[in-house]
N, C-alpha and C positions, 0 to 999 in steps of 0.2 A: 504494500500500500504506500501511496505517496502522501506524506504527512508534513505539516508545519508544526514546529516546536517553538514555543515562546518561553522565555526564562531559561534558555538552554545553557547559559554560561555559569550558572550556580551549581553547587554540588548535586542537587536533585536533578537538575536539567542535564548535566553531563551523564549521570547514571541512566537517565531515560533515553538519551541519544544512543549510548553504548548498547543498551538492551534492544532498542529498535533496530539497530544495525545487525545485531545477532540473529534476528528473525527476518532479515532481508527486506525491511522497509527502506524506502528512499526518503531522505529527510531534508527539509528546508529549515535552516536555523535562522530566525530573525532576531537580531540582537543589537543593542546599542554599542556594546564593546566586544565585538567578535574575537578580538585578540586574546580574550580570556579563555577561548576554547583550546583544549589540548591539541597538539599537532596531529595526533593520529585521527582526530575527528575532523578537523578543518581540511586535512589533506585527503580524506576519504573520497573516492569517486562516487559514493552513494550519498554524499552530503553537499548541499548547496548552501553557502553562507551569504546572508543578505544583511548588510549593516543598515540600521535605521532605528528611529525613535518610535515609541508607541503613540506619539501624537501626530505622526506623519501618515495621513490617510492614504496618500498616493502610493508611497513605498509599501505600506502594510498590505494594501489591496493587491499590488503587483506581486508581492511575495506569496499570496494565496492562490495565484493562478495555477490551476491544474491539480491542486491538492485535494485529497478526499476527506481529510479531517484535520482539526486543529487541537493540539495537546498543549496545555499551558500549565507551567509550574511557577507562574509569576506570584510573587508575594512581597509584602512590605518588609522593610527593615526596621530596626529600633528607632532610628532618627528619621521619622517619616513625616512628610508634609501634612497639613491639616485639611487640604482641599480634595481629599479622596482621589488622587491621580490614577490609581489603578482601576477604580470603578469607572472613571471616565475613559480609560484605555479600553476596558472591556466593552463599553458601549461602542467605541470605534471598531473594535475587533468584530463584534457581532454585525455591525453595519457592513463592514468589509466582507465578511463571510456571505452575507446575503447578496451583495453585489457580485461575488464570484460563484454563487450557487454552491457554497460549502455548508453543509447542514450539521455535521457532527463536531461537537465540542466536548472535550473532557478537560476539566479544570480542577486544580487543587485548591482546596479551601481549608478551613479549620472548624472545630465545633462552635466557635463564636457565631457561625452561621447556623442559627437554630433551625430545627426541622420538626415538623408536626409528629414524627414518629419517635422522637427522642423521649427518654424517660429521665427521671431525676437521678443525678449522680453527684454526690457531695464532692468527690475528687475533681470531677470535670468542672463543676460550678466554681470551685476554688481556683482552678487554673484559669478559667475565663475571667474571673473577677480580678485576678492579678494582672492579666493582660490588659483588661479594660481600664484598670487604674493607672498602671505604670507606663504603658505604651498605647495611650488613648488614641492617637492618630492612626496607628496601625490597625487597632481594633475597629475603629469607625470605617476604615477603608475596606477591611475584610467583610464586614457586615454589608456594606454597600455593594461590594462585588456580588455577593449572593443574591441580593435584591435585583441587581441589574440582569444577571443571567436568568433568574426565575421569571422576570417580567417579559422575556422574549416570547414571541409567538411560537408555540410548540410545533406548528406546521412548518416553520422556517428554521428552527434551531432545535436539534436533538442533543440535549446537554446531559452531562453527568458531572456532579461535583464530588470529588473524593476528599472528604474532610479528614485531615490528618492531625494527630497529636504531636508529641515531642519526637523529632526526627533524630536518628543516630546513624552511624556508619557501620553497623553490624553486617556481617556477610550472611544474610538470611533473606530469602525471597518469599517465604511463607507469609500469608496475610489473612486476617479475619476481617469480614465486612458485615456491618449491621448498623446499629444506631446507638447513640449515647445512652448509657444506663441500662442496656439490655443484658448485662451480666456476662457478655462475651467480649466485647471490644475493650481494649485496654488503653494505656496512656503513652505507649511508646511504639515507634514504627521505624524499621530500617528503610533507608532510602532505596536500597535494592528492592525491597518489598513494594514500596510505593510505585516504582517504575514497572515492576512486574504486574501490579494490579491495573495500572493505566493501560498497558498494552494488552492485557487479557480482556479488559472491558472494551477496548477498541475492536477486538475480534468477536466477542460474545454478546455484547449489548445487553447485559443482564440488569443494568442499573440506569436505563435511560429515563430521563426526567426525574431522577432521584438524586439524593445527596447522602450516600452512605458514609458513616464513620468507619475508618479502617485503622487497623493496628497490627502489630506483630502478635503472634500467639503468646 
């Protein structure tokens, strides 16, 4: 499959690209700082690198030409602006997808994006409260991202939001998927498992128009 990956220069994005190449996808990486990509990725014949900003409608739309899906691991950092720039970027991403007739979006979010299927979890509530208190701007943008994606017309955008807890670099691709407080999903997730889940969902479409919480076992 020919896919566009956003957020590909961070640790989770690099892992996602590597696993996508393992299963013979061809990848377009749209990035503001493509020099951050490892040489073995940027030099791969299966990878096309496009340098551009998330506010550049023309470049973003051009990068989507011919792709079958958009996979996004975009996320805010601790020193994040207050004007929800990533939610604004997602609005532009969705509009560009519509323009290029690309319907499938798999995006990474967090449990701060609440879901009607979630149950009460004291641990998760504490984690979300800490984030909302100490990195307020990032929290606001994450919540706004979820709202932006969910507001899209389901006839035009087939989305999945993989809501992730605390990420680590463990070498483990096994993953649990469910909802907050279901007694199954935990508070840690290996980046390898995140990438494996996203690529499996791309093939199997088990969580379309849903926002599962995922974790390592």
